[in-house]
DSSP file (Angstrom, degrees, kcal/mol; ACC not computed):
  #  RESIDUE AA STRUCTURE BP1 BP2  ACC     N-H-->O    O-->H-N    N-H-->O    O-->H-N    TCO  KAPPA ALPHA  PHI   PSI    X-CA   Y-CA   Z-CA
    1    1 A M     >        0   0    0      0, 0.0     4,-2.4     0, 0.0     5,-0.2   0.000 360.0 360.0 360.0 -32.0    3.6  -12.9   -5.4
    2    2 A A  H  >> +     0   0    0      1,-0.2     5,-2.3     2,-0.2     4,-0.6   0.888 360.0  48.0 -62.0 -39.8    2.6   -9.6   -7.1
    3    3 A L  H >45S+     0   0    0      3,-0.2     3,-0.7     1,-0.2    -1,-0.2   0.929 113.0  48.2 -64.7 -44.0    4.8   -7.6   -4.6
    4    4 A R  H 345S+     0   0    0      1,-0.2    -2,-0.2     2,-0.1    -1,-0.2   0.865 120.2  36.7 -65.0 -37.0    7.7   -9.9   -5.1
    5    5 A T  H 3<5S-     0   0    0     -4,-2.4    -1,-0.2     2,-0.1    -2,-0.2   0.347 106.5-121.1 -99.9   5.9    7.5   -9.8   -8.9
    6    6 A S  T <<5 +     0   0    0     -3,-0.7     2,-0.4    -4,-0.6    -3,-0.2   0.922  60.5 151.7  53.5  49.0    6.5   -6.1   -9.2
    7    7 A T      < -     0   0    0     -5,-2.3    -1,-0.2    -6,-0.2     2,-0.1  -0.910  49.9-115.2-112.7 135.7    3.3   -7.1  -11.1
    8    8 A N        +     0   0    0     -2,-0.4     2,-0.3    11,-0.1    13,-0.2  -0.446  43.8 169.4 -66.6 141.0    0.0   -5.2  -11.0
    9    9 A Y  E     -A   20   0A   0     11,-2.2    11,-2.8    -2,-0.1     2,-0.3  -0.991  16.9-173.6-154.5 147.2   -2.8   -7.1   -9.3
   10   10 A K  E     +A   19   0A   0     -2,-0.3     2,-0.3     9,-0.2     9,-0.2  -0.985  14.6 152.1-147.5 134.9   -6.3   -6.3   -8.1
   11   11 A T  E     -A   18   0A   0      7,-2.2     7,-2.6    -2,-0.3     2,-0.5  -0.976  35.9-123.7-153.8 161.5   -8.8   -8.4   -6.1
   12   12 A V  E     +A   17   0A   0     -2,-0.3     2,-0.3     5,-0.2     5,-0.2  -0.951  37.4 157.6-112.1 129.9  -11.7   -8.0   -3.6
   13   13 A S  E >   -A   16   0A   0      3,-2.5     3,-2.0    -2,-0.5    -2,-0.1  -0.969  62.9  -3.8-153.1 134.8  -11.6   -9.7   -0.2
   14   14 A N  T 3  S-     0   0    0     -2,-0.3     3,-0.1     1,-0.3    -1,-0.0   0.809 128.6 -54.0  54.4  34.5  -13.3   -9.0    3.1
   15   15 A G  T 3  S+     0   0    0      1,-0.3     2,-0.4     0, 0.0    -1,-0.3   0.495 117.0 107.1  82.7   3.2  -14.9   -5.9    1.8
   16   16 A F  E <   -A   13   0A   0     -3,-2.0    -3,-2.5    17,-0.0     2,-0.8  -0.898  66.5-135.6-114.8 143.9  -11.7   -4.3    0.6
   17   17 A T  E     -Ab  12  32A   0     14,-0.6    16,-1.2    -2,-0.4     2,-0.4  -0.877  28.7-156.8 -94.6 106.0  -10.4   -3.8   -3.0
   18   18 A W  E     -A   11   0A   0     -7,-2.6    -7,-2.2    -2,-0.8     2,-0.4  -0.701  13.4-176.8 -89.3 131.9   -6.8   -4.8   -2.7
   19   19 A V  E     -AC  10  30A   0     11,-2.9    11,-2.8    -2,-0.4     2,-0.4  -0.988  17.0-166.4-132.3 137.4   -4.4   -3.4   -5.3
   20   20 A V  E     +AC   9  29A   0    -11,-2.8   -11,-2.2    -2,-0.4     2,-0.3  -0.994  35.3 131.4-117.0 129.5   -0.7   -4.0   -5.9
   21   21 A G  E     - C   0  28A   0      7,-1.7     7,-2.5    -2,-0.4    15,-0.1  -0.984  55.7 -69.9-166.8 171.2    0.9   -1.5   -8.3
   22   22 A A  E     + C   0  27A   0     -2,-0.3     2,-0.3     5,-0.2     5,-0.2  -0.428  38.3 176.5 -72.8 142.3    3.8    0.9   -9.0
   23   23 A C  E >   - C   0  26A   0      3,-3.0     3,-1.9    -2,-0.1     2,-0.2  -0.876  63.1 -45.7-145.8 112.6    4.1    4.1   -7.0
   24   24 A G  T 3  S-     0   0    0     -2,-0.3    24,-0.1     1,-0.3    -1,-0.0  -0.482 122.8 -21.4  64.0-128.9    7.1    6.2   -7.6
   25   25 A N  T 3  S+     0   0    0     -2,-0.2    -1,-0.3    22,-0.1     2,-0.2   0.279 131.9  45.3 -96.9  10.8   10.2    4.0   -7.7
   26   26 A G  E <  S-C   23   0A   0     -3,-1.9    -3,-3.0    -5,-0.0     2,-0.3  -0.698  85.1 -89.1-137.8-171.3    8.6    1.2   -5.7
   27   27 A M  E     -C   22   0A   0     -5,-0.2    20,-0.6    -2,-0.2     2,-0.4  -0.723  31.7-151.2-105.5 157.2    5.6   -1.0   -5.4
   28   28 A E  E     -C   21   0A   0     -7,-2.5    -7,-1.7    -2,-0.3     2,-0.5  -0.972   9.0-155.3-129.8 141.9    2.5   -0.4   -3.2
   29   29 A L  E     +CD  20  44A   0     15,-2.7    15,-2.8    -2,-0.4     2,-0.4  -0.986  27.7 177.1-112.4 121.8    0.0   -2.6   -1.5
   30   30 A S  E     -CD  19  43A   0    -11,-2.8   -11,-2.9    -2,-0.5     3,-0.3  -0.977  35.5-169.3-132.1 138.2   -3.3   -0.8   -1.0
   31   31 A A  S    S+     0   0    0     11,-2.7   -14,-0.6    -2,-0.4    12,-0.1   0.175  82.3  81.7-101.4  13.6   -6.7   -1.7    0.4
   32   32 A A  B    S-b   17   0A   0      2,-0.4   -14,-0.1    10,-0.3    -1,-0.1   0.479 104.2-115.8 -96.3  -5.1   -8.1    1.5   -0.9
   33   33 A G  S    S+     0   0    0    -16,-1.2     2,-0.3    -3,-0.3   -15,-0.1   0.378  88.2  69.5  87.6  -5.1   -8.6    0.3   -4.5
   34   34 A T        -     0   0    0    -17,-0.1    -2,-0.4   -15,-0.1     2,-0.3  -0.894  68.8-135.1-136.7 166.6   -6.1    2.7   -6.0
   35   35 A T  S    S+     0   0    0     -2,-0.3     3,-0.1     1,-0.1   -13,-0.1  -0.901  77.2  21.1-122.8 156.8   -2.4    3.2   -6.0
   36   36 A C  S    S+     0   0    0     -2,-0.3     2,-0.2     1,-0.2    -1,-0.1   0.779  95.4 107.9  61.7  32.3   -0.2    6.3   -5.6
   37   37 A E        -     0   0    0     -3,-0.2    -1,-0.2     2,-0.1    -3,-0.0  -0.753  69.7-124.9-124.9 177.0   -2.9    8.3   -3.9
   38   38 A C        +     0   0    0     -2,-0.2    22,-0.3    -3,-0.1    23,-0.3  -0.296  46.6 148.9-123.5  48.9   -3.2    9.4   -0.3
   39   39 A P        -     0   0    0      0, 0.0     2,-0.4     0, 0.0    19,-0.2  -0.374  57.4 -98.1 -75.9 161.1   -6.6    8.3    1.0
   40   40 A I  S    S+     0   0    0     19,-0.1     2,-0.3    17,-0.1    19,-0.2  -0.660  85.8  75.5 -71.3 131.3   -7.2    7.3    4.7
   41   41 A G  E    S- E   0  58A   0     17,-1.4    16,-1.6    -2,-0.4    17,-1.0  -0.951  90.1 -35.4 166.7-146.0   -7.0    3.6    4.8
   42   42 A Y  E     + E   0  56A   0     -2,-0.3   -11,-2.7    14,-0.3     2,-0.4  -0.936  64.8 151.9-119.3 105.3   -4.6    0.7    4.7
   43   43 A I  E     -DE  30  55A   0     12,-2.6    12,-1.8    -2,-0.6     2,-0.4  -0.998  23.1-169.2-141.3 138.5   -1.6    1.3    2.4
   44   44 A L  E     +DE  29  54A   0    -15,-2.8   -15,-2.7    -2,-0.4    10,-0.2  -0.985  11.3 170.4-132.2 121.8    2.0    0.1    2.4
   45   45 A R    >   +     0   0    0      8,-2.8     3,-1.1    -2,-0.4   -17,-0.2  -0.729   8.1 173.5-126.0  79.7    4.8    1.5    0.2
   46   46 A P  T 3  S+     0   0    0      0, 0.0    -1,-0.1     0, 0.0   -18,-0.1   0.708  75.2  37.8 -67.3 -21.7    7.9   -0.1    1.6
   47   47 A C  T 3  S+     0   0    0    -20,-0.6     2,-0.1     6,-0.0   -22,-0.1   0.268  78.8 126.0-116.5  12.4   10.4    1.2   -1.1
   48   48 A V    <   -     0   0    0     -3,-1.1   -24,-0.1   -21,-0.2     5,-0.1  -0.479  56.2-139.6 -71.1 143.4    9.2    4.7   -1.7
   49   49 A L  S    S+     0   0    0     -2,-0.1     2,-0.2     3,-0.1    -1,-0.1  -0.089  76.1  54.3-100.3  35.5   11.9    7.3   -1.3
   50   50 A N  S    S-     0   0    0      0, 0.0     3,-0.1     0, 0.0    -2,-0.1  -0.771 102.5 -80.8-145.2-167.0    9.9   10.0    0.4
   51   51 A Q  S    S+     0   0    0     -2,-0.2    11,-0.9     1,-0.2    12,-0.6   0.344 102.4  91.4 -86.6   8.1    7.7   10.3    3.5
   52   52 A N        +     0   0    0      9,-0.2    -1,-0.2     1,-0.2     3,-0.1  -0.291  43.3 136.6 -96.3  48.9    4.6    8.9    1.8
   53   53 A W        -     0   0    0     -2,-0.6    -8,-2.8     1,-0.2     2,-0.2   0.500  64.8-109.1 -78.2  -5.4    5.3    5.3    2.9
   54   54 A G  E     -E   44   0A   0      6,-1.0     9,-0.3    -3,-0.2     2,-0.3  -0.647  31.9-139.4 113.0-169.0    1.7    4.6    3.8
   55   55 A G  E     -E   43   0A   0    -12,-1.8   -12,-2.6    -2,-0.2     2,-0.5  -0.971  17.2-101.4 179.4 173.0   -0.2    4.0    7.0
   56   56 A I  E    S-E   42   0A   0     -2,-0.3   -14,-0.3   -14,-0.2     3,-0.1  -0.966  90.2 -24.7-120.9 118.9   -2.9    2.1    8.7
   57   57 A D  E    S+     0   0A   0    -16,-1.6     2,-0.3    -2,-0.5   -15,-0.2   0.820 128.6  45.6  52.8  39.5   -6.5    3.4    9.2
   58   58 A G  E    S-E   41   0A   0    -17,-1.0   -17,-1.4   -19,-0.2    -1,-0.2  -0.863 105.1  -5.4-171.9-155.2   -5.3    7.0    9.0
   59   59 A A        -     0   0    0     -2,-0.3    -3,-0.2   -19,-0.2   -19,-0.1  -0.258  45.9-173.5 -55.9 140.4   -3.1    9.3    6.9
   60   60 A T        +     0   0    0    -22,-0.3    -6,-1.0     1,-0.2     2,-0.4   0.422  69.0  59.2-118.9  -3.6   -1.1    7.5    4.3
   61   61 A C  S    S-     0   0    0    -23,-0.3    -9,-0.2     1,-0.2    -1,-0.2  -0.997 125.4  -3.7-124.5 134.6    1.1   10.3    3.1
   62   62 A T  S    S+     0   0    0    -11,-0.9   -10,-0.2    -2,-0.4    -1,-0.2   0.883  96.5 173.5  47.3  44.2    3.3   12.1    5.6
   63   63 A A        -     0   0    0    -12,-0.6    -1,-0.1    -9,-0.3   -10,-0.1  -0.312  36.8 -92.7 -74.8 159.3    1.8    9.8    8.2
   64   64 A P        -     0   0    0      0, 0.0    -1,-0.1     0, 0.0     2,-0.0  -0.277  61.4 -72.7 -65.6 161.6    3.0    9.7   11.8
   65   65 A S        +     0   0    0     -3,-0.1     2,-0.3   -10,-0.0   -10,-0.0  -0.323  65.8 163.5 -59.3 132.6    5.6    7.0   12.7
   66   66 A Q        -     0   0    0     -3,-0.1     2,-0.5     2,-0.0    -3,-0.0  -0.965  37.1-129.7-144.6 158.1    4.1    3.5   12.7
   67   67 A S        -     0   0    0     -2,-0.3     2,-0.4     2,-0.0    -2,-0.0  -0.976  28.7-172.3-109.5 125.6    5.3   -0.1   12.6
   68   68 A I        -     0   0    0     -2,-0.5     2,-0.5     2,-0.0    -2,-0.0  -0.972   7.2-166.6-122.3 130.2    3.6   -2.2   10.0
   69   69 A T        -     0   0    0     -2,-0.4     2,-0.6     2,-0.0    -2,-0.0  -0.971   5.3-158.6-117.3 128.5    3.9   -5.9    9.6
   70   70 A L        -     0   0    0     -2,-0.5     2,-0.4     2,-0.0    -2,-0.0  -0.929  13.6-175.1-107.3 121.9    2.7   -7.7    6.5
   71   71 A T        -     0   0    0     -2,-0.6     2,-0.4     2,-0.0    -2,-0.0  -0.965  11.6-156.3-121.6 131.2    2.1  -11.4    7.0
   72   72 A F              0   0    0     -2,-0.4    -2,-0.0     1,-0.1     0, 0.0  -0.896 360.0 360.0-104.2 134.5    1.1  -13.9    4.3
   73   73 A E              0   0    0     -2,-0.4    -1,-0.1     0, 0.0    -2,-0.0   0.348 360.0 360.0-118.7 360.0   -0.7  -17.1    5.2
């Protein structure tokens, strides 16, 4: 719900600190515990207007091309 409503959110699950927060002109989902940074990890920035759209288990800024699917259960 935090992504849909553009609301900041933070929780710990499965050993990761998951954060939803603003980054640039869009929202970010991060398992790195921070937002708007470029750590190696699991980060998704679907609406950012540059090449720092995120990545999975690797570079998250200017990352190589990847397909990322986010599923809620």
